[in-house]
C-alpha positions in Angstrom: -23.5 -15.8 4.2 -21.6 -15.9 0.9 -17.9 -15.1 1.1 -18.2 -12.4 -1.6 -20.9 -10.5 0.4 -18.9 -10.8 3.6 -15.7 -9.4 1.9 -17.7 -6.6 0.1 -19.1 -5.5 3.5 -15.7 -5.4 5.1 -14.2 -3.5 2.1 -17.0 -1.0 2.2 -16.6 -0.3 6.0 -12.8 0.1 5.6 -13.3 2.4 2.6 -15.6 4.6 4.8 -13.1 4.5 7.7 -10.3 5.7 5.4 -12.5 8.4 4.0 -13.4 9.6 7.5 -9.8 9.4 8.5 -8.7 11.9 5.7 -11.6 14.2 6.5 -10.2 14.6 10.0 -7.2 16.6 8.5 -8.3 20.2 8.9 -6.5 22.3 6.4 -6.3 26.0 7.3 -8.7 28.0 5.1 -7.4 31.4 5.8 -3.6 30.8 5.8 -2.0 29.1 2.8 1.6 29.4 4.0 4.3 26.9 4.6 4.0 27.7 8.3 0.3 26.7 8.2 1.2 23.4 6.7 3.9 22.8 9.3 1.3 23.5 12.0 -0.9 20.7 10.8 2.0 18.2 10.3 1.1 16.2 13.4 -2.4 15.7 12.1 -1.1 14.6 8.7 1.5 12.3 10.4 -1.1 10.6 12.5 -3.3 10.2 9.4 -0.3 8.6 7.5 0.4 6.1 10.3 -3.3 5.1 10.7 -3.8 4.8 6.9 -0.8 2.5 6.7 -2.1 0.5 9.6 -5.5 0.0 8.0 -4.0 -0.7 4.6 -1.7 -3.4 6.1 -4.7 -4.9 7.9 -6.7 -4.9 4.7 -3.9 -6.7 2.8 -3.7 -9.3 5.6 -7.6 -9.6 5.7 -7.7 -10.1 1.9 -4.9 -12.7 2.1 -6.7 -14.5 4.9 -10.0 -14.6 3.2 -8.5 -15.6 -0.2 -7.9 -19.0 1.5 -11.3 -19.3 3.2 -14.0 -21.6 2.0 -16.6 -21.2 4.7 -18.0 -18.2 6.5 -19.9 -18.9 9.7 -21.5 -16.7 12.4 -18.4 -16.8 14.6 -16.3 -15.4 11.7 -19.0 -12.8 10.9 -19.1 -11.5 14.5 -15.4 -11.5 15.1 -15.0 -9.5 11.8 -17.6 -7.1 13.1 -15.6 -6.6 16.2 -12.5 -5.9 14.1 -14.5 -3.4 12.0 -15.7 -1.7 15.3 -12.1 -1.1 16.4 -11.3 0.0 12.9 -14.1 2.5 12.9 -12.7 4.1 16.1 -9.4 4.9 14.5 -10.4 8.1 12.8 -11.5 9.5 16.2 -8.3 8.4 18.1 -6.2 9.5 15.2 -7.7 12.9 15.1 -7.2 13.3 18.8 -3.5 12.4 18.9 -3.0 14.5 15.7 -4.0 17.6 17.7 -1.2 17.0 20.2 1.3 14.1 19.7 2.7 14.8 23.1 -0.5 14.3 24.9 -0.2 11.2 27.1 -4.0 10.6 27.3 -4.4 10.9 23.5 -1.4 8.7 22.8 -2.5 6.0 25.3 -6.1 6.0 23.9 -4.7 5.7 20.4 -2.4 2.8 21.6 -5.3 1.1 23.3 -7.4 1.4 20.1 -4.6 -0.3 18.2 -4.1 -3.0 20.8 -7.8 -4.0 20.6 -7.7 -3.6 16.9 -4.8 -6.2 16.7 -6.4 -8.5 19.3 -9.6 -8.5 17.3 -7.7 -9.5 14.2 -6.0 -12.3 16.1 -9.5 -13.5 17.2 -10.7 -13.3 13.6 -7.8 -15.3 12.3 -8.4 -17.9 15.1 -12.1 -18.1 14.1 -11.1 -18.6 10.5 -8.5 -21.3 11.2 -11.0 -23.1 13.5 -13.4 -23.6 10.6 -11.1 -23.6 7.6 -8.3 -26.2 8.0 -6.5 -24.9 4.9 -5.7 -21.6 6.7 -2.5 -21.7 8.7 -2.4 -19.9 12.0 0.2 -17.2 12.6 0.5 -17.5 16.4 4.1 -16.5 16.6 3.5 -13.3 14.6 0.4 -12.6 16.7 2.3 -13.0 20.0 5.2 -10.9 18.8 2.6 -8.3 17.6 0.9 -8.4 21.0 4.2 -8.0 22.7 5.0 -4.9 20.6 1.6 -3.5 21.4 2.0 -4.0 25.2 5.5 -2.5 25.1 4.3 0.4 23.0 1.5 1.0 25.5 3.8 1.0 28.4 6.5 3.3 26.8 3.7 5.6 25.5 2.8 6.4 29.2 6.3 8.0 29.5 6.9 9.3 26.0 3.7 9.6 24.0 5.2 10.0 20.5 6.6 6.4 20.9 3.1 5.2 19.9 4.1 5.9 16.2 7.3 3.9 16.5 5.5 0.9 18.0 2.8 1.2 15.3 5.3 1.2 12.5 7.2 -1.7 14.0 4.0 -3.7 14.2 3.0 -2.7 10.6 6.4 -3.9 9.4 6.0 -7.2 11.2 2.7 -7.8 9.4 3.8 -6.4 6.0 7.2 -8.0 5.6 6.0 -11.5 4.7 3.8 -10.1 1.9 6.7 -7.9 0.7 9.2 -10.8 0.7 6.6 -13.0 -1.1 6.3 -10.4 -3.8 10.0 -10.1 -4.3 10.5 -13.8 -4.8 
């Protein structure tokens, strides 16, 4: 498969996921008051966090594949697994958006994010195995995994912590790109 086709497919799936994500915000049709907006604030907050997560992954995905010369079946299939976990984010986001204090919704959302991040780590490993120019980010991946596990554990006791863990993880992955842009 040509790299351009591979990247176009990934971009298309992520664009669809982001579209579905925003469609899960249900604006009140019969009440246009500030109170009505306050009532949907958790949905919007969940949307913002998931949007930032997907955007950060997309930037890292773009950077990773800007260095790639060869796409093989292993890379294709690990990418499809990543896209699978990405495609579940609108559902888990919508559910936690309805009640950010729901333990089950928060844990499911956290599990979705854990598998999402693990699948990105497997994708990076697949890429580095067949493209020697790409440098592995094992320390970042292990720190990210640790943040995810800690978030999952704390979320059992305080469900809103899932958003704190998510932002911490996003910052971990976004900071190198931000620092590079500033230099």
